[in-house]
C-alpha positions as CSV (number, residue, x, y, z in Angstrom):
1,M,32.7,37.0,8.1
2,K,31.2,33.5,7.3
3,K,28.4,35.4,6.1
4,I,30.1,36.9,3.3
5,L,32.0,33.4,2.7
6,S,28.6,32.0,2.1
7,I,27.3,34.4,-0.2
8,L,30.6,34.4,-2.4
9,L,30.4,30.5,-2.4
10,A,26.7,30.3,-3.5
11,G,27.4,33.2,-6.1
12,A,30.3,31.0,-7.6
13,M,28.0,28.0,-7.7
14,L,25.5,30.0,-9.4
15,A,27.8,31.4,-11.9
16,G,29.2,28.2,-12.5
17,C,25.7,26.6,-13.3
18,V,25.0,29.6,-15.7
19,L,28.2,29.4,-17.9
20,T,27.9,25.9,-18.2
21,G,24.3,26.0,-19.5
22,C,25.5,28.7,-21.8
23,S,28.2,26.5,-23.5
24,D,28.1,25.8,-27.1
25,S,26.7,22.5,-27.9
26,S,28.6,21.9,-31.2
27,S,31.9,21.2,-28.9
28,S,30.3,18.4,-27.6
29,K,31.4,14.9,-28.4
30,S,28.3,13.4,-30.7
31,D,27.3,9.6,-29.3
32,S,27.7,8.5,-33.0
33,S,31.2,9.8,-33.4
34,D,32.8,7.3,-31.3
35,G,32.1,4.1,-33.9
36,N,30.0,2.4,-31.2
37,T,26.6,2.9,-32.7
38,A,24.4,0.0,-33.4
39,K,22.5,-0.2,-36.7
40,V,18.4,-0.9,-36.1
41,A,16.9,-3.9,-38.3
42,D,14.7,-2.8,-41.2
43,P,11.0,-4.2,-40.8
44,I,10.5,-7.4,-42.9
45,E,8.1,-6.6,-45.3
46,G,5.0,-9.0,-44.9
47,V,5.3,-9.7,-41.5
48,K,3.1,-8.2,-38.9
49,A,3.6,-7.5,-35.3
50,T,1.9,-9.5,-33.0
51,A,1.3,-8.6,-29.1
52,S,2.9,-10.7,-26.7
53,T,0.3,-13.1,-25.3
54,D,2.2,-13.6,-22.3
55,K,-0.2,-12.8,-19.1
56,Y,1.3,-10.2,-16.9
57,R,2.3,-11.6,-13.6
58,N,0.8,-10.1,-10.6
59,Y,3.7,-10.1,-7.5
60,Y,2.6,-9.5,-4.1
61,E,4.9,-8.0,-1.4
62,I,3.5,-9.2,1.9
63,F,5.2,-7.3,5.1
64,V,4.6,-10.6,7.4
65,N,4.5,-8.5,10.7
66,S,1.2,-7.3,10.0
67,F,-0.5,-9.0,7.1
68,C,-2.3,-11.9,8.9
69,D,-2.1,-12.7,12.9
70,S,-3.0,-16.7,13.1
71,N,-2.3,-17.3,17.1
72,G,-3.4,-13.6,18.4
73,D,-0.1,-12.0,19.2
74,E,-1.0,-9.0,17.2
75,T,1.8,-9.8,15.1
76,G,1.5,-11.6,11.8
77,D,2.7,-14.8,11.0
78,L,3.5,-17.4,8.2
79,Q,0.5,-19.3,9.2
80,G,-1.6,-16.6,8.9
81,I,-0.2,-15.9,5.3
82,I,-1.3,-19.5,4.7
83,S,-4.7,-19.1,6.2
84,Q,-5.0,-15.9,3.5
85,L,-3.6,-18.0,0.3
86,D,-6.9,-18.2,-1.4
87,Y,-7.7,-14.6,-0.7
88,L,-4.6,-13.7,-3.1
89,N,-5.0,-16.5,-5.6
90,D,-7.8,-19.3,-5.5
91,G,-6.6,-20.9,-8.6
92,D,-9.5,-20.2,-10.6
93,P,-9.0,-17.3,-13.3
94,N,-12.8,-16.8,-13.8
95,S,-14.1,-16.7,-10.0
96,G,-13.0,-12.8,-9.7
97,D,-13.2,-13.2,-6.0
98,D,-9.3,-13.2,-5.5
99,L,-6.5,-10.7,-6.0
100,G,-5.3,-12.9,-8.9
101,V,-1.5,-12.7,-7.3
102,D,0.7,-15.1,-9.2
103,A,3.9,-14.7,-6.7
104,I,4.3,-13.2,-3.2
105,W,7.6,-11.7,-2.0
106,L,8.1,-11.7,1.8
107,T,9.5,-9.0,3.5
108,P,12.4,-10.4,6.2
109,I,11.1,-11.8,9.3
110,M,14.2,-11.9,11.3
111,P,14.7,-9.8,14.5
112,S,15.9,-6.4,13.6
113,K,16.0,-3.0,14.9
114,S,14.5,-1.5,11.9
115,Y,10.5,-1.7,11.6
116,H,11.0,-3.2,7.7
117,K,13.8,-5.9,8.9
118,Y,16.4,-4.6,6.0
119,D,19.5,-3.8,7.8
């Protein structure tokens, strides 16, 4: 009995999907008919578009517990991160021997049941 009900339910779901896909698209409401359309500004003649001169920033997420261990207890810590700041960004954009990180994002360091510390 359960097998028959499962087959009937699957068939009904399949038929619903097929019939929905075959519906007439002209009966659907157009986005422009609700009056909430935005007008796009025309380009200004004689004005050249220029690319942004803003340097894209590099953010580096650090999983504190495994990044760098400073005291030998096999768990990363904040002092370990501090010891590696020159590896992340040494302050010289022309050096080429760092990652060029502009900002760091630390994962939580509080005790937790989960490995990633987000509870």
